[in-house]
ROVEX-299937 format. One line per field, with one value per residue: x, y, z of N, C-alpha, C, O, CB in turn; residue in three letters. Coordinates in Angstrom, 3 decimals. Last residue first. Glycine has a CB too. Example, Ala and Ser with C-alpha at 12.3 -4.5 7.8 and 13.67 -1.06 7.14 Angstrom:
% residues 2
npx <- [12.850,13.190]
npy <- [-2.250,-5.690]
npz <- [7.080,7.800]
capx <- [13.670,12.300]
capy <- [-1.060,-4.500]
capz <- [7.140,7.800]
cpx <- [12.900,13.200]
cpy <- [0.030,-3.300]
cpz <- [7.870,7.800]
opx <- [13.409,14.236]
opy <- [1.138,-3.319]
opz <- [8.039,8.465]
cbpx <- [14.084,11.308]
cbpy <- [-0.598,-4.473]
cbpz <- [5.725,9.046]
residu <- [Ser,Ala]
% end
This chain:
% residues 201
npx <- [79.535,78.997,76.954,77.036,78.086,77.278,78.427,77.622,74.564,74.749,75.107,73.238,70.879,72.019,71.518,68.968,68.013,68.725,67.493,64.865,65.025,65.814,63.116,61.697,62.457,61.547,59.044,58.513,59.357,57.181,55.028,55.414,55.445,52.695,51.424,52.677,51.171,48.344,48.276,48.583,48.791,48.666,48.103,46.935,45.610,44.142,41.287,40.014,38.510,37.890,38.464,38.774,40.951,43.227,43.371,44.702,48.140,49.910,49.988,50.957,53.259,55.480,55.181,56.221,58.488,57.351,56.269,59.007,60.249,58.427,59.409,62.175,61.454,60.047,62.292,64.302,62.749,62.943,65.573,65.508,64.150,65.466,67.657,66.668,65.558,68.217,69.711,67.385,67.335,70.247,73.284,75.836,75.320,73.793,75.865,76.369,75.102,76.376,77.660,79.777,79.165,80.232,77.286,74.028,72.242,69.491,67.901,64.667,63.051,63.832,66.265,65.955,63.693,64.546,66.162,64.606,62.499,63.493,65.047,63.669,61.941,63.530,64.164,61.758,61.488,63.731,62.650,60.621,61.993,63.158,60.659,59.912,62.031,61.362,59.366,60.036,61.887,59.893,58.791,60.472,61.351,58.513,58.460,58.933,60.732,59.817,57.702,59.038,60.472,58.410,56.900,58.952,59.252,56.943,56.971,58.725,57.777,55.876,56.994,58.569,56.353,55.748,57.712,57.340,54.731,56.380,57.692,55.835,54.686,56.778,56.849,54.065,54.637,56.595,55.045,55.110,57.638,57.038,56.376,58.092,57.977,55.687,56.621,58.422,57.505,55.476,57.482,60.624,63.808,66.969,69.719,70.671,69.950,71.609,73.997,74.332,73.814,76.032,79.101,81.764,85.150]
npy <- [91.989,94.160,95.070,98.506,100.177,101.354,103.766,105.192,105.293,107.198,109.323,109.620,109.599,112.715,113.968,114.159,115.217,118.238,118.576,118.233,120.725,123.145,122.951,123.087,125.924,127.432,127.468,128.664,131.005,131.600,131.514,133.801,135.652,135.621,136.040,138.676,139.882,139.531,141.368,143.951,143.817,145.099,146.531,149.670,151.873,153.840,152.570,151.058,149.682,150.766,149.484,147.232,145.861,147.660,149.856,153.405,154.539,155.021,152.445,150.815,151.410,149.701,147.184,146.576,145.726,143.329,142.065,141.289,139.941,137.435,136.532,136.481,133.972,131.917,131.688,130.322,128.100,126.482,126.093,124.544,122.209,121.368,120.387,118.362,116.811,115.512,114.805,112.244,110.733,112.619,113.517,113.983,115.199,117.615,119.809,121.006,120.272,119.910,120.946,118.969,115.360,113.894,112.633,112.304,110.128,110.439,107.383,107.793,108.111,109.340,111.142,112.327,113.594,115.423,116.825,117.966,118.808,120.044,122.028,123.720,124.453,126.267,128.240,129.527,130.861,132.466,133.933,135.120,136.479,138.470,140.099,141.091,142.374,144.569,145.490,146.736,148.606,150.374,151.129,152.446,154.792,155.164,155.135,156.430,155.554,152.567,151.568,150.159,148.091,146.882,145.188,144.000,142.243,140.931,139.628,137.905,136.079,134.901,133.379,132.222,130.639,128.768,127.281,125.828,124.359,122.750,121.358,119.847,118.264,116.569,115.420,114.009,112.339,110.771,108.939,106.478,105.444,103.932,101.153,99.751,97.850,96.535,95.192,93.597,92.144,90.483,89.140,89.620,91.458,90.963,91.640,90.568,91.983,94.492,93.530,92.971,95.570,97.118,95.725,97.371,97.011]
npz <- [175.889,177.081,179.894,180.366,183.449,185.964,186.487,183.838,184.573,186.851,185.381,183.901,185.547,186.569,184.225,184.090,185.965,185.661,183.190,184.380,186.780,184.732,183.326,185.715,186.570,183.772,183.701,186.243,185.655,183.665,185.175,186.944,184.834,183.955,186.659,186.588,184.364,184.881,186.969,185.956,182.200,178.649,176.474,177.276,174.072,171.877,170.156,168.805,170.280,173.521,176.783,178.368,177.441,177.474,180.123,179.361,179.970,182.238,183.433,181.572,180.080,180.769,179.725,177.624,179.014,179.776,177.719,176.410,178.454,177.783,175.468,175.998,177.527,175.966,174.522,176.628,177.150,175.036,174.909,177.184,175.992,174.150,175.235,176.763,174.952,173.616,175.826,175.600,173.199,171.535,169.669,168.845,166.571,166.914,167.749,165.098,162.021,158.948,156.657,155.442,156.627,158.132,158.388,158.115,158.371,159.304,160.623,161.498,163.937,166.437,165.585,163.415,164.198,166.477,164.898,163.249,164.260,166.483,165.431,164.076,166.462,167.299,165.580,165.459,167.838,167.390,165.339,166.527,168.360,166.833,165.994,168.854,169.180,167.266,167.970,170.071,169.362,168.129,170.272,171.545,169.669,167.412,163.887,161.250,160.040,159.839,158.850,157.020,158.835,160.337,158.056,157.287,159.375,159.408,157.143,157.302,159.302,158.021,155.987,158.391,159.448,157.060,157.341,159.581,158.991,157.064,158.638,160.724,158.188,158.557,160.529,160.503,158.723,160.183,161.980,160.580,161.096,163.323,162.227,162.154,164.392,163.991,162.215,163.282,165.186,163.329,161.248,162.515,160.637,160.089,160.113,158.336,156.044,156.661,156.281,153.550,152.651,153.341,154.564,155.515,154.542]
capx <- [79.698,79.043,77.972,76.302,78.029,76.887,78.610,78.509,74.973,74.194,76.183,74.356,70.932,71.328,72.745,69.623,67.780,69.578,69.021,65.168,64.976,66.619,64.464,61.291,62.562,63.501,59.841,58.220,59.932,58.782,55.138,55.402,56.729,53.787,51.161,52.944,52.835,48.867,47.471,49.734,48.103,49.585,47.572,47.685,45.576,45.604,41.665,40.733,39.473,36.736,38.095,37.907,39.910,42.699,43.137,43.670,46.991,49.917,49.607,49.759,52.138,55.543,54.377,54.952,58.724,58.154,55.662,57.969,61.083,58.478,57.812,61.660,62.428,59.790,61.445,64.895,62.942,61.450,64.705,66.551,63.548,64.368,68.016,67.300,64.770,67.122,70.055,67.752,66.099,69.643,72.065,75.335,76.471,73.509,74.704,77.340,74.747,75.948,77.083,79.681,78.748,81.260,78.100,75.036,73.425,70.070,69.423,65.491,62.150,62.874,66.553,67.140,63.936,63.203,66.455,65.945,62.682,62.762,65.902,64.744,61.052,63.141,65.759,62.209,60.959,63.976,63.676,60.027,61.125,63.786,61.334,59.301,62.187,62.689,59.349,58.952,61.984,60.941,58.150,59.819,62.147,59.269,57.983,57.692,61.015,61.081,57.602,57.854,61.085,59.141,56.080,58.591,60.238,57.071,55.700,58.926,59.113,55.435,56.329,59.072,57.218,54.828,57.607,58.736,54.756,55.391,58.287,56.445,54.149,56.745,57.517,54.124,53.804,57.047,55.628,54.049,57.368,57.753,55.742,58.007,59.190,55.815,55.284,59.079,58.460,54.977,56.481,59.583,62.824,65.699,68.863,71.391,69.402,69.800,73.591,74.372,72.781,74.644,78.129,80.468,84.180]
capy <- [90.315,94.090,94.142,97.493,100.042,100.120,103.384,105.092,104.598,105.826,108.903,109.374,108.816,111.188,114.170,113.670,114.049,117.233,118.407,117.725,119.200,122.182,122.474,122.338,124.727,126.988,126.423,127.109,130.369,131.757,130.561,132.528,135.603,135.354,135.070,138.108,139.855,139.128,139.965,143.330,144.043,144.144,145.123,148.897,151.297,153.519,153.578,151.771,148.939,150.374,150.556,148.105,145.368,147.312,148.644,152.622,154.416,156.266,153.969,150.362,151.985,151.418,147.693,147.324,146.898,144.180,142.320,142.433,140.852,138.268,137.398,136.985,135.314,132.670,132.028,131.401,129.048,127.238,126.965,125.506,122.879,121.981,121.488,119.539,117.069,116.656,115.735,113.138,111.508,111.402,113.831,113.436,114.295,116.416,119.122,120.221,120.484,119.196,121.695,120.692,116.810,114.022,112.494,113.118,110.141,111.366,108.150,107.173,107.718,108.718,110.048,111.609,112.399,114.276,116.272,117.164,118.436,119.284,120.833,123.090,124.068,125.134,127.321,128.825,129.290,131.314,133.476,134.159,135.669,137.431,138.915,140.132,141.577,143.767,144.448,145.319,147.620,149.815,150.347,151.135,153.888,155.552,154.410,157.564,157.049,153.030,152.647,150.517,149.151,147.773,146.418,144.714,143.255,141.897,140.701,138.788,137.149,136.039,134.298,132.689,131.536,130.316,128.267,126.581,125.814,123.540,121.928,120.962,119.270,117.181,115.995,115.216,113.340,111.262,110.024,107.432,106.178,105.082,102.457,100.418,99.071,97.690,95.863,94.208,93.017,91.268,90.071,88.674,90.976,91.074,92.094,90.121,90.998,94.101,94.065,91.925,94.464,97.570,95.605,96.913,98.012]
capz <- [175.497,175.956,179.508,179.955,182.095,185.466,187.467,184.132,183.344,186.871,186.600,182.803,184.632,187.360,184.995,183.075,186.366,186.953,183.452,183.570,187.064,185.982,182.597,184.799,187.328,184.323,182.767,186.100,186.792,183.167,184.412,187.332,185.353,182.827,185.948,187.626,184.357,183.776,186.960,187.083,183.445,179.591,176.859,177.549,175.501,172.331,170.953,167.914,169.808,172.257,176.063,178.969,177.895,176.140,179.823,179.713,179.158,181.106,184.228,182.603,179.513,181.385,181.110,177.652,178.532,180.941,178.625,175.766,177.907,179.525,175.645,175.093,177.963,177.057,173.945,175.645,178.418,175.454,174.051,176.965,177.350,173.896,174.300,177.334,175.882,172.893,175.063,176.757,173.813,171.988,170.103,170.349,166.696,166.291,168.238,165.898,163.157,159.982,157.215,156.369,155.642,156.899,158.879,157.737,157.638,158.325,160.639,160.691,163.179,166.673,167.139,163.504,162.855,166.587,166.356,162.591,162.944,166.703,166.345,163.816,164.941,168.318,165.649,164.339,167.613,168.433,165.042,165.432,168.939,167.662,165.106,167.680,170.139,166.759,166.928,170.613,170.185,167.045,169.107,172.209,170.205,168.669,165.324,162.479,160.312,160.705,159.855,156.608,157.690,160.762,158.799,156.475,159.265,160.495,157.151,156.386,159.855,159.248,155.966,157.800,160.202,157.652,156.210,159.654,159.780,156.453,157.849,161.083,158.805,157.268,160.627,161.652,158.019,159.357,162.580,160.962,160.088,163.416,162.518,161.038,164.256,165.022,161.606,161.814,165.325,164.149,160.986,162.452,161.710,159.421,161.415,159.353,156.166,156.377,157.576,154.715,152.318,153.994,153.193,155.944,154.231]
cpx <- [78.624,79.318,77.857,77.386,77.616,76.790,78.699,79.429,76.317,75.007,75.906,75.147,72.149,71.848,72.996,71.008,68.523,69.381,69.696,67.030,65.075,66.146,65.673,62.493,62.107,63.337,61.508,58.654,59.628,59.381,56.314,55.748,56.561,54.824,52.467,52.258,53.175,50.592,48.607,49.545,48.710,48.707,48.188,47.248,46.840,45.225,42.995,41.474,40.783,38.457,38.030,37.490,38.594,41.432,42.716,43.809,45.825,48.330,49.368,49.250,51.099,54.211,54.536,54.149,57.383,58.046,56.473,57.070,59.798,59.323,57.886,60.367,61.779,60.274,60.588,63.450,63.629,61.389,63.678,65.899,64.362,63.760,66.450,67.501,65.285,66.162,69.197,68.216,66.534,68.445,71.336,74.323,76.723,74.051,74.185,76.539,75.398,76.061,76.148,79.270,79.339,80.487,79.357,76.420,74.092,71.193,69.408,66.773,63.542,62.500,65.066,66.974,64.841,63.235,65.618,66.402,63.652,62.457,64.744,65.065,62.334,62.564,64.810,63.233,60.939,63.371,64.051,61.673,61.087,63.242,62.318,59.728,61.146,62.641,59.984,58.645,61.279,61.584,58.579,59.317,61.413,60.315,58.622,57.649,59.713,61.320,58.764,57.807,60.129,60.219,57.456,57.811,59.829,58.311,56.228,58.110,59.323,56.577,56.317,58.385,57.729,55.420,56.523,58.387,56.077,55.254,57.518,57.358,54.729,55.698,57.489,55.605,53.901,55.979,55.948,54.320,56.177,57.599,55.762,57.127,59.054,57.087,55.297,57.550,58.241,55.928,55.773,58.613,61.699,64.549,66.906,70.321,70.095,69.321,72.000,73.763,72.834,73.825,76.655,79.700,82.731]
cpy <- [89.446,92.816,93.938,96.589,98.772,100.200,101.505,104.238,104.317,104.637,107.400,108.925,108.567,110.025,112.637,113.220,113.255,115.522,117.627,117.596,118.262,121.010,122.100,122.052,123.194,126.185,126.288,126.160,128.924,130.930,130.475,131.144,134.368,134.919,134.735,136.724,139.251,138.966,139.373,141.730,143.330,144.959,144.348,147.717,150.194,152.670,152.834,153.030,149.703,150.067,150.039,149.496,146.221,146.660,148.250,151.260,153.035,156.107,154.627,151.792,151.806,151.932,149.179,147.679,147.342,145.831,143.105,142.960,142.174,139.764,137.924,137.671,136.302,133.851,132.664,132.273,130.513,128.027,127.320,126.297,124.193,122.803,121.935,120.566,118.395,117.271,116.424,114.353,112.674,112.165,112.561,113.541,113.230,114.917,117.647,119.303,119.924,119.810,120.637,121.372,118.357,115.591,112.542,113.667,111.175,111.071,109.157,108.051,107.053,108.027,109.203,110.570,111.758,113.152,115.113,116.267,117.675,118.079,119.938,121.976,123.159,124.363,125.934,127.408,128.964,130.786,132.152,133.097,134.614,136.448,137.880,138.943,140.123,142.689,143.961,144.814,146.228,148.289,149.464,150.609,152.155,154.083,155.104,156.712,157.458,154.498,152.795,152.000,150.164,148.631,147.488,146.191,144.102,142.942,141.792,140.113,137.968,136.977,135.744,133.744,132.281,130.936,129.249,127.836,126.185,124.696,123.379,121.997,120.411,118.352,116.860,115.877,115.078,112.288,110.954,108.525,106.697,106.011,103.503,101.256,99.702,98.646,96.903,95.560,94.162,92.356,90.926,89.667,90.509,90.446,92.326,90.286,90.346,92.733,93.922,92.273,93.624,96.341,95.593,96.683,97.166]
cpz <- [176.036,175.095,177.718,179.439,181.601,184.154,186.878,185.373,183.577,185.715,186.713,184.251,183.819,186.803,185.629,183.290,184.954,186.826,184.170,182.878,185.586,186.195,183.813,183.957,186.707,185.323,183.427,184.740,186.676,184.026,183.894,186.316,186.091,183.478,184.995,187.252,185.403,183.765,186.236,187.239,184.813,181.139,178.006,177.313,175.705,173.716,171.506,168.809,168.692,171.499,174.405,177.792,178.232,176.937,178.269,179.559,179.782,179.982,183.360,182.857,180.447,180.947,181.680,178.802,177.919,180.091,179.555,176.318,177.184,179.054,177.078,175.367,177.249,177.872,175.462,175.220,177.738,176.593,174.263,175.954,177.434,175.275,173.984,176.814,176.586,173.996,174.408,176.419,174.722,172.698,170.465,170.507,167.664,166.080,168.034,166.772,164.216,161.457,158.370,156.768,156.584,156.272,157.929,157.959,157.317,157.392,159.320,160.682,162.282,165.270,167.202,164.974,163.014,165.534,166.779,163.929,162.875,165.283,166.536,164.328,164.153,167.328,166.680,164.591,166.095,167.811,165.861,165.157,167.677,167.999,165.845,166.846,169.295,167.753,166.590,169.252,170.008,167.874,168.701,171.182,170.948,168.908,166.007,163.705,161.451,160.858,160.614,157.246,156.826,159.519,159.514,156.994,158.004,160.111,157.995,156.631,158.769,159.489,156.996,156.908,159.676,158.664,156.186,158.353,159.882,157.637,157.131,159.686,159.619,157.598,159.289,161.116,159.192,158.429,161.428,161.426,160.067,162.389,162.905,161.504,163.117,165.004,162.654,161.757,164.422,164.663,161.988,162.418,161.486,160.889,160.751,160.738,157.779,156.591,157.696,155.662,153.331,153.861,153.923,154.811,154.451]
opx <- [78.642,79.303,76.804,78.384,77.803,75.700,79.572,80.646,76.515,75.690,76.785,75.920,72.246,72.856,73.800,71.561,68.601,70.149,70.601,67.535,65.564,66.846,66.303,62.872,62.263,64.212,62.301,58.672,60.452,60.018,56.697,56.430,57.552,55.361,53.178,52.938,54.399,51.161,49.592,50.455,49.266,48.221,48.149,46.123,47.581,44.302,43.073,42.017,41.798,39.468,38.140,36.535,37.483,40.645,41.619,44.575,46.126,47.673,48.253,48.147,50.170,53.931,53.980,53.038,57.335,57.583,55.680,56.696,59.726,58.762,57.274,60.163,60.884,59.627,60.660,63.419,63.480,60.371,63.260,65.664,63.653,63.060,66.357,67.578,64.542,66.010,69.171,67.394,66.122,68.303,71.631,74.048,77.359,73.516,74.194,76.541,75.276,77.164,74.958,79.783,79.323,81.016,79.624,76.730,74.784,71.316,69.304,66.710,63.599,61.536,65.066,67.527,64.767,62.906,66.001,66.925,63.488,62.264,65.131,65.354,62.074,62.889,65.309,63.216,60.122,63.931,64.498,61.733,61.465,63.877,62.326,59.503,61.370,63.291,59.860,57.844,61.725,61.739,58.244,59.402,61.890,60.182,59.442,56.996,59.601,62.089,58.784,57.841,60.637,60.544,57.492,57.892,60.608,58.359,56.179,58.448,60.106,56.527,56.582,58.873,57.622,54.925,56.417,58.736,56.072,55.598,57.921,57.584,54.408,56.016,58.259,55.582,53.857,56.455,55.553,53.440,56.165,57.443,54.748,57.215,60.037,57.199,54.977,57.681,57.964,55.460,55.439,58.593,61.304,64.558,66.061,70.128,69.521,68.344,71.352,72.907,71.853,73.147,76.156,79.670,82.496]
opy <- [88.235,92.730,93.620,96.939,97.827,100.285,100.673,104.057,103.102,103.632,106.539,107.986,107.555,109.438,111.756,112.303,112.034,114.689,116.819,116.659,117.188,120.079,121.043,120.883,122.210,125.324,125.349,124.939,128.067,130.015,129.347,130.148,133.644,133.901,133.754,135.947,139.131,138.026,138.846,140.967,142.235,146.087,143.128,147.456,149.839,153.170,151.611,154.050,149.294,150.241,148.832,150.265,145.699,147.607,148.713,151.112,152.036,156.998,155.118,152.172,152.599,153.015,149.700,148.193,148.543,146.852,143.666,144.074,143.390,140.773,138.956,138.880,136.968,134.517,133.840,133.463,131.611,128.558,128.391,127.436,125.101,123.813,123.061,121.632,119.317,118.481,117.655,115.254,113.828,113.376,111.510,113.722,112.178,113.900,116.743,118.093,118.730,119.799,120.952,122.371,118.668,116.548,111.644,114.846,111.146,111.425,108.580,109.280,105.823,107.270,108.320,109.495,110.547,111.997,114.076,115.155,116.568,116.866,118.804,120.981,122.054,123.194,124.814,126.253,128.177,130.054,131.110,131.900,133.450,135.394,136.682,137.733,138.920,141.741,143.033,143.888,145.089,147.205,148.280,149.381,151.033,152.913,155.825,157.157,158.430,154.818,153.091,153.100,150.904,149.813,148.689,147.387,145.027,144.128,143.001,141.275,138.889,138.175,136.938,134.874,133.391,132.046,130.262,129.014,127.258,125.846,124.503,123.198,121.589,119.462,117.808,117.095,116.293,112.958,112.099,109.326,107.671,107.211,104.200,102.367,100.408,99.793,98.056,96.675,95.328,93.494,92.055,90.695,90.725,89.504,93.215,89.625,89.298,92.465,93.382,91.508,93.369,95.994,94.744,97.609,96.297]
opz <- [175.816,173.867,177.164,178.809,182.368,183.589,187.124,185.349,183.576,185.909,186.663,184.064,183.125,187.198,185.328,182.683,184.821,187.308,183.965,182.259,185.937,185.794,183.834,183.893,187.429,185.221,183.491,184.583,186.997,183.503,183.583,186.557,186.001,183.044,185.215,187.922,185.346,183.210,186.753,187.562,184.727,181.230,178.164,177.740,174.789,174.359,171.614,168.386,168.129,172.180,174.191,177.903,178.317,176.939,177.957,178.607,180.435,179.442,183.538,182.466,180.297,181.462,182.647,178.933,177.653,180.599,180.311,175.952,177.366,179.481,177.354,175.479,177.769,178.679,175.819,175.536,178.275,177.037,173.822,176.356,177.867,175.345,173.494,177.425,176.923,173.828,174.419,176.582,174.611,172.865,169.896,171.694,167.605,165.639,168.869,166.541,164.491,162.004,158.392,157.272,157.775,155.707,157.130,157.785,156.299,156.219,158.237,160.728,162.302,165.384,168.059,165.209,162.811,165.804,167.321,163.854,162.361,165.364,166.819,163.663,163.678,167.533,166.786,164.164,165.617,166.994,165.383,164.874,167.805,168.000,165.563,166.813,169.161,167.313,165.790,169.126,169.865,167.312,168.669,171.154,170.783,168.548,165.438,164.649,162.199,161.764,161.808,156.695,155.985,159.634,159.249,156.715,157.777,160.437,157.766,156.404,159.000,159.769,156.854,156.877,160.200,158.855,155.494,158.426,160.484,157.366,156.831,159.840,159.463,157.171,159.136,161.290,159.000,157.512,161.646,161.110,159.315,162.614,162.952,160.981,162.887,165.436,162.366,161.252,164.704,164.684,161.627,163.094,160.340,161.681,160.861,161.758,158.073,157.290,158.592,156.108,154.029,154.828,154.662,154.001,153.612]
cbpx <- [81.094,79.721,77.690,75.210,79.183,75.751,77.463,78.442,74.775,72.501,75.904,75.058,70.064,69.623,72.544,69.574,66.098,68.805,69.476,64.189,63.427,66.596,65.074,60.195,61.755,64.700,59.868,56.667,59.423,59.528,54.315,54.141,57.198,54.234,49.906,52.505,53.615,48.333,45.810,49.496,46.685,51.891,47.705,48.054,44.025,46.674,40.490,39.715,38.620,35.203,39.173,38.725,40.353,43.752,42.202,42.659,47.667,51.700,50.595,50.281,51.810,56.920,54.866,54.171,59.878,60.211,55.156,57.298,62.213,59.798,56.197,61.624,64.141,59.777,60.913,65.782,64.138,60.326,64.482,67.963,63.772,63.459,69.026,68.248,64.657,66.025,70.764,68.705,65.168,70.653,71.379,75.741,77.421,73.450,73.822,78.297,73.692,76.628,76.411,79.816,76.507,81.182,77.820,74.635,73.296,70.463,70.895,64.850,60.974,61.928,66.795,68.463,64.197,61.647,66.226,67.429,62.830,61.728,66.670,65.537,60.483,62.121,67.675,62.940,59.323,63.703,64.503,59.323,59.700,64.167,62.230,59.069,61.633,64.252,59.087,57.220,61.651,62.423,57.968,58.732,62.847,58.002,58.236,55.590,60.952,62.367,56.527,56.717,61.808,59.831,54.821,57.892,61.709,57.351,54.169,58.649,60.700,55.076,55.388,59.608,58.035,53.286,57.500,60.343,54.139,53.947,58.611,57.421,53.463,56.296,58.408,54.176,51.882,57.653,56.840,53.285,57.562,58.982,55.255,57.709,60.714,55.786,53.738,59.144,59.673,54.462,55.622,59.461,62.518,65.749,69.786,72.836,69.596,69.307,74.076,75.537,72.981,73.865,78.435,79.786,84.438]
cbpy <- [89.641,94.897,92.637,97.887,100.343,99.646,104.070,105.982,105.373,106.053,109.745,110.926,109.131,110.934,115.454,114.536,113.832,117.672,119.268,118.263,118.868,122.712,123.874,122.909,125.039,128.360,127.117,127.006,130.951,133.268,130.556,132.483,136.847,136.534,135.387,138.890,141.182,140.092,139.832,144.070,143.568,144.471,144.250,149.063,150.511,155.076,154.057,152.256,147.838,152.093,151.774,148.589,144.769,146.236,148.306,152.977,154.123,156.008,154.782,149.459,151.455,152.576,146.783,146.720,146.863,143.445,141.284,142.126,139.893,137.062,136.265,136.135,135.302,132.030,130.840,130.568,128.210,126.265,126.646,124.927,121.875,120.913,120.953,119.394,115.896,115.864,115.378,112.604,110.508,110.365,114.624,113.909,114.988,116.777,119.815,121.140,120.258,118.023,122.608,121.503,116.908,112.314,111.578,113.719,109.653,112.377,106.872,106.945,108.939,109.572,111.241,112.787,112.799,115.055,117.367,118.411,119.373,120.147,121.351,123.705,125.884,125.474,128.546,129.927,129.039,131.224,134.487,135.334,136.431,137.759,139.601,140.820,142.415,144.649,144.509,145.743,148.140,151.236,150.823,151.259,154.885,155.906,152.897,157.812,158.072,152.492,152.453,149.466,148.260,147.018,145.601,143.843,142.620,141.066,140.093,138.166,136.402,135.301,133.639,131.886,131.152,130.115,127.583,125.286,125.834,122.632,120.864,120.348,118.761,116.103,115.335,114.533,112.440,110.229,109.634,107.036,105.618,104.813,102.485,99.750,98.606,97.064,94.870,92.494,92.408,90.522,89.444,87.586,91.788,89.941,94.042,90.993,90.225,94.315,95.618,91.578,93.691,98.911,93.951,97.826,98.652]
cbpz <- [176.113,175.806,180.440,178.974,181.584,185.982,188.521,184.015,182.042,186.473,188.242,181.576,184.004,187.178,186.216,182.159,186.745,188.722,183.839,182.954,187.908,187.391,181.483,184.142,188.506,185.053,180.928,186.199,188.099,183.245,183.611,187.834,186.178,181.949,185.271,188.859,184.367,182.799,186.141,188.779,183.207,179.341,175.713,178.545,175.756,172.634,172.052,166.705,169.148,171.349,176.399,180.439,178.867,175.008,180.737,179.115,177.518,179.920,185.083,184.184,178.220,180.620,182.331,176.959,177.613,181.237,179.035,174.821,176.664,181.135,175.498,174.256,177.529,177.625,172.942,174.107,179.720,175.734,173.106,176.541,178.855,173.316,172.840,177.701,176.717,171.639,174.381,177.579,174.708,172.980,169.118,171.473,166.824,165.423,167.837,166.765,163.194,159.879,156.143,156.305,155.449,155.539,159.546,157.737,156.687,158.981,160.463,159.352,162.565,167.317,169.077,163.547,161.466,166.316,167.423,161.981,162.106,167.217,168.012,163.972,163.745,169.639,166.928,163.520,168.225,169.842,165.121,163.668,169.434,168.641,163.930,166.801,171.757,166.788,166.130,171.592,171.231,166.703,168.141,173.326,171.299,170.138,165.693,161.869,158.650,160.098,160.756,157.043,156.554,161.869,160.332,155.721,159.157,161.940,157.837,155.157,160.251,160.813,155.951,157.449,160.806,158.306,155.018,159.226,161.287,156.069,157.029,162.268,159.413,156.006,161.060,163.615,157.886,158.814,163.430,161.754,159.099,163.534,162.876,159.853,164.252,166.403,161.508,159.949,165.144,165.089,160.410,163.572,162.489,157.708,162.112,159.391,154.756,154.767,157.717,155.228,151.040,153.227,152.116,156.833,152.612]
residu <- [Unk,Unk,Unk,Unk,Unk,Unk,Unk,Unk,Unk,Unk,Unk,Unk,Unk,Unk,Unk,Unk,Unk,Unk,Unk,Unk,Unk,Unk,Unk,Unk,Unk,Unk,Unk,Unk,Unk,Unk,Unk,Unk,Unk,Unk,Unk,Unk,Unk,Unk,Unk,Unk,Unk,Unk,Unk,Unk,Unk,Unk,Unk,Unk,Unk,Unk,Unk,Unk,Unk,Unk,Unk,Unk,Unk,Unk,Unk,Unk,Unk,Unk,Unk,Unk,Unk,Unk,Unk,Unk,Unk,Unk,Unk,Unk,Unk,Unk,Unk,Unk,Unk,Unk,Unk,Unk,Unk,Unk,Unk,Unk,Unk,Unk,Unk,Unk,Unk,Unk,Unk,Unk,Unk,Unk,Unk,Unk,Unk,Unk,Unk,Unk,Unk,Unk,Unk,Unk,Unk,Unk,Unk,Unk,Unk,Unk,Unk,Unk,Unk,Unk,Unk,Unk,Unk,Unk,Unk,Unk,Unk,Unk,Unk,Unk,Unk,Unk,Unk,Unk,Unk,Unk,Unk,Unk,Unk,Unk,Unk,Unk,Unk,Unk,Unk,Unk,Unk,Unk,Unk,Unk,Unk,Unk,Unk,Unk,Unk,Unk,Unk,Unk,Unk,Unk,Unk,Unk,Unk,Unk,Unk,Unk,Unk,Unk,Unk,Unk,Unk,Unk,Unk,Unk,Unk,Unk,Unk,Unk,Unk,Unk,Unk,Unk,Unk,Unk,Unk,Unk,Unk,Unk,Unk,Unk,Unk,Unk,Unk,Unk,Unk,Unk,Unk,Unk,Unk,Unk,Unk,Unk,Unk,Unk,Unk,Unk,Unk]
% end
């Protein structure tokens, strides 16, 4: 069995490298801040859920669908926060030492900077897809209702426009292209590493 004290002594660093390496702990307040943001999203989720329950008998099907998509959007952003908090802390700050824990995320056992980038890119695409779907649902009101930019605040209106839909679609496609590029680059790097493994001796 390995002795943690002897391992620490074996890897004792000189003052300057120790200072530089210890600077990673400056990221700790950032991850704690993301935990606070996670709590804010929980409050937002409960607020939207109460709004849905309160108007369940008066909302139209489209209204219910938009609120449900909003709830899914909050959940997906919350999942993204968990990946950034847990995966980022594990990768860039310190080990969480969850080996053997029954609730250890499956992806955390093989997470690194490249895997984390790909997973984050896929999560962003999922969030963008929800927003795009909400826009497509609301697009049905473009011909029936005036634009919200040209009417008073208390008048029913459409919040989407043809230009907005076009740009949102192009941005979504850009997210997809970026994710494909990141995944392809990661695949090339893994293939290169397999062809030229590091000398362990």
